[in-house]
N, C-alpha and C positions, 0 to 999 in steps of 0.2 A: 504494500500500500504506500501511497505518496502522502507525506505529512505536510508538504508545502502547498500553498495555494497556487493554482494556475494563474496566468496573467489575467484571464477573464474574471476569476474569483477575486483576485487582488483589486481589480477595477471596481467590482461590485462592492467590496468592502469600503473602498474610498467613497463610493456613491452613498452608501448607507451612513457612513460617518459624517459626511457633509450634510445629509438630511437632518440628522439628529442635532448637529451643530446649529443649524438655522431654524429648525421647526419647534424645538422645545421652548415654550414661553419662559421668559426671564425669571418670573416669580417661581415657576415650577422647577426650573433648573437649580435655583438657589436651595429650595427645599430638598431636592434630591442630593445635591452636593453635601449638605449638612446632615442628611439622613433624618430630616424632620418627617413627621407623619403627613401624608397627603390625604385630602378629604374627598368627598363625593364629587364636588365641582371640579377639582383638579383632574380626577379620572375621567369624568364626562368630557371635559375640554380636550384632553389628550386623545381619548378614543375617537372623537370627531375628527381630529387632525389626522390620525392614522387611517381612519376609514376613508377620508377624502383622498388620501394618497393611494388607497388600495392596499394598505399594509396592516390593517387591524387584525386580520385573521390569516397570516401568511401561510400556515400549514394546511389550510382547508383546500378542498377540491376547488378548482377554478370556477366550476359551474355555480358555486355558492359564495364567490367573492374571495377565493384564495389567490395566491400569487403564481402558482406553478413552479416555485423555486424547488430545487432539489435539496437533499438533506444537508449538503455542505453550505449552501446559501442560507438555509434556515439557521444553521449553527452560527454563521458569521453574523447574521441579523441579531440573534440573541446576545452574542458576545459584545457587539458594538452598542446595543441598547443598554446593557448593564454597565458598560464602561463610559457611556456618554456623560453622565448617567441620565436615563429617562425611565419613566415607569413602564413596566411590562403591561401589555393588555390584560384586562381582568381575567385571571386564570379560570375562574368558575365558568365564565362565558366561552372564552376562546379555546382553552385547552381541555375543558371537561365536557360540558353539555353539548357544545357545538359538534365535536367529532362523533359523539354518540348519536345525535340526531342525523348527521350525514350518513352514518353507517347503518342505523337501525330504525330511524324515524319514518313516519308516513310522508307521502308527498305533501299533504296538507300541512303537516307540522313543519317540514322543511321550508315551505314557501312562506309561512307566517312567521316563524321564529328566527330563522337564520339571519335575515337582514336586520332584524331588531336586536339580535344578540351582538352583531358586529358593532352597531351604533350605540349600544347600551340603553336603547329604548326599553328593552327587556333586560333587567339586571338580575342575574340568577344567584341564589345562594345554594350551597351544597348541603342537602339534608341527609347525611350519612350517619355520623357518630351519634351514639346514644349513651346515657348512663348505663354502664355495664356492657356496652358494645362499641368499643373503640378499635383497638387493634384486632380484636375478635369480632369484626363487623358482622359476620354471618349470624351472630347471636341477637341481632336486632329484633325488637318486639313491636315497634310501631305497626299497627294493623290497618289493612284496607279491605273492607268487606263490600262486595258488589251489591248494589241496591238499585235495580232498574238501570237507568242510563248513567248512574254515578257510582263512584267508590266512596264509602264513608271511612274517613281516616281518623284514627285515634292513637296518640302516643306522644313522645317527646324526642327532640333532637338537641344536641349540645355541641358546643365549640363551633357554632355555625358562623363562619366568617362573613362579616358585613351583611348579616341578615337584616339589620336595621336600615340599610340602604336599599335592599332588594325589593323588587315587586313580583318576582317569581322564585320558586325553589324547585330544584330537581331532587327527588327523594327516593330512597329505597324503602319499601314497605313490605310487610309480610301479607301475602294474599292466600297462602295455604299453610295453616298451622300444623297440618298432619304430615307435611313433607319434611325431609331432612333439612337441617338448618341452612345448607347451601342451596336448597331448592325452595320453591314456594315464595320467592322474593320477586317483587316487580318494581318497575322504574316509572315513577309518575312525575308529571309536571304540575306544580301546584301554584295557583295564583295567590300571592301573599295577602291580597285584599279580601279573600274569602272569609266569611264569618267563622269564628272558632279558632283562629290563629292568634296566639299571643307571643310576642318577642320580648325577652327580658335580657338586659345587658349583662355581660361578664367583663369586669374590669381586670385586666391581666396585671402581672407584677410590674410591668413597665408603666403603669398608670393610664393605659390607653384602652379605649373601647373599640375593639375590632371583632370580638367574638360574642356569641349570644346563646341563650337557651331559646328554643322554639317549642311551644306547646300546641298540640293539635287536638281539639275537642270536637268530635263529630263534624269534621270538615268534609264537605261534599265536593268531590273532584269529578268533573265529567269523564266518563270512560274514554272519550276520544283523546284524553291527555295521557293515556297509557302509551309508553314508548315500546315499540316492538311487541313481543308476545308476553302474555301474563305468565308469571313464574319463571321468566328468563332473566330477571334483573341482575342476578349475580354474574352472569356472563357479561352483561353490559358494564357492570362495575369493574370487573377485571380489565376489560378493554380500556375503560376510562382511566383507571389508576396507572396503567402502563404508559399512557400518553402523559399523565402528570409527571411521572418519574423521569421521562426522557429529557425534560428541560429543567430539572430541579437542582442540578449540581451547582449552577451559578458560579462557574469559574471566573467569569468576568467581574462579578461583584466582589468576590474574595480578592482578586488581583487588585482591584481599585482600593479596597480597604488596606491592603498591605502597602500599596504605594503611598496612601495618605499617612499611614503610621510612620513610614520612613521619612516623609517630608516633615511631619510634625516633630519627630525625634531630633531633628536638627535645631529645633527652636526651644526644646525643653532641656534645661541644664540640670545635671546631677553632679554634685561635687564640683570639680574644676572644669568640666566640659560638657558638651551636649550629650544627650542620651544616645545619639547616633554613633558616638565614639566608644560606647560601652561594648566590650567584646561579647559578653553573655547575651545582651539584647540583640546584637547583630547576628549571633549564632542562631537565635530563635527565629529571626527574620529569614535567614538563609534556608533553614530547615523547612519553613513553611513555603517559601518560594519553590523549593525543589519538589515538594509534594504537590503543589499546584500545577507545576509543569507536568508531572507524571499523570495527574488527573486530566489535564488538558489533552494529553496524548491518548489516554484511555477514552476520553470523550470522542476524539476523532476516530478511534478504532470502532467504537459503537456505531458512530455515524456511517463509517465505511461498511460495517456488517449490515446495517439497516438498508443501505443502498443495494448491496449484493443480494439481499433477500427480497428485493423488489419493493421495499418500503410499504408493505401492506399491513404489517402488524407490529406493535411495539416489541422491542427486543428485551428479553428478560435480563440481559446484561445491564440494562438501564438501572437495575437495583444497585449495581456497583457504584454508579454515579450518584445515586441518592444517598447511599451509605457514606461514602467518602466525602462527597460534596458537603453534606451536613456537618461532618466533623471539621472540615477545613473552614467552613463559614464561621463556626463557633470559635475556632482558634484565631481567625483573623480579628474577630470582635474582642477576644481576650488580649490580642496584641494592642489594639487601640486603647483598651482599658489600662494596659501597662504604661502607655505613653501619657494618657490623661492623668493617671495617678490621683492625688487628692482633688484635682480640678474637676474630675468627673463625678465626684460624690454628691454634690448638692442636687436635689431632685427639682428640676426647673421645668415643670410640667407644661406651662403655657408655651414656652419656647419649643419644646419637643413636639407639641401639637400644632406647630406652624405659626405661633405668635412671634411678635417682634420685641418681646421684653429684653431688657439688657441682661446679659448673662454674667455670672460670677467670674468666670474665666473665659477662655476662647470659646467661640460659638461651637466649634467642632467637638469640644470636650463635653458640652452640655448634653449631647445626645449619646455619648459613649456608654454610659451605664444603662439607660433604658434600652438601647439597642442590644447590649450584652444580655440583659434579662430576657428580652423578646427572642433573642437568638437561641435560647435553650429549647425553644419549641421546634426548631427546624429538624431535629432528630426524632420528632414525634409525628408531625403532620405529614400527610402523603404516604403513611406507612412507617412505623417505628423502625429504628435501626435493627431491632431484634427480628422484625418481620422481614426486612431486607436480607438479613443473613440466612433466614430460612429459604427465601426465594433463590438466593445465589446457590445455596447448598443443593436444593432440589432441581432447579431448572437450568442452572448453568453448569454446575459440577456433576450433576446426576447422582448425588449421594442418596 
């Protein structure tokens, strides 16, 4: 395999880089550089910019607004987006429900939802995890009972990202209690305005409201909102999670954080000189950079394998990217905390949430601790590290 980009691919990279340089609004770029939280309006504005360019859903089939890019160009696009930095398109819409609808949805569902998913007119939340059914998702208990032309849904979802922004939710529900736990599960599209839905905030350790509890009490969902076949939802969920893991390593984001840590280490003095002159600190930086390069090469190998297999299904080796990518994201955040030191300790919530309050120390240090705390979750969402090790053992190593 060839690990260098072709002249055409290098030219494409330059085109993408220039687009991000010019298209990201100034206020949004500042938030991204400082790793402040971006809000609903930020994401709506950015999605409209990407959709106008035709890049909101780059991996989708061209018939539904995709770009037709191959796996290498998709990889370049994601890397340049992370390093610009610019927000990634809303994952629940673009990486999760969109591909499932394209693969398994009815023509009516595709025609109605896909354009609205690209533009964020339909903002989807992911209704998967439940109390007692997180990593063991197949143990979910939320039920959907057929009643005429509707399903009546009862249950609870938890850790539902941005459900307070969403007007739709795609959910796994149990439609056959007598079947084995991996069977009898169906995939429904639920209008969040339907009576019987209650959304309650979960404030995470970083002080931010991004996740929620969602309660469903006798919620009536039209049967036409069933995706694919009844009791086949587990198959669709596996397809969906494979797509989620393929782009979850975020090598570009970790590289940007390491670069920022190195720059800031030249401005933080410890003893008689800058932290950047400390041998132990730079050894830690070098070790992380080496592992990021190894992960980047592994990412390219997975992309190459994906191309050779025809690009028709997610590669189980994507679990390697999820496992190692999560670990290196956390280590990059730890590195920034090392640089921030005591300057990162004050909890400056207004600034972290995108405000303009004056910070105690450098602005970049004000977000170091909250981002470190939030970063603990990256080895959990999208499948825990333990789940990824099981996938690698069974589906990659054949153990």
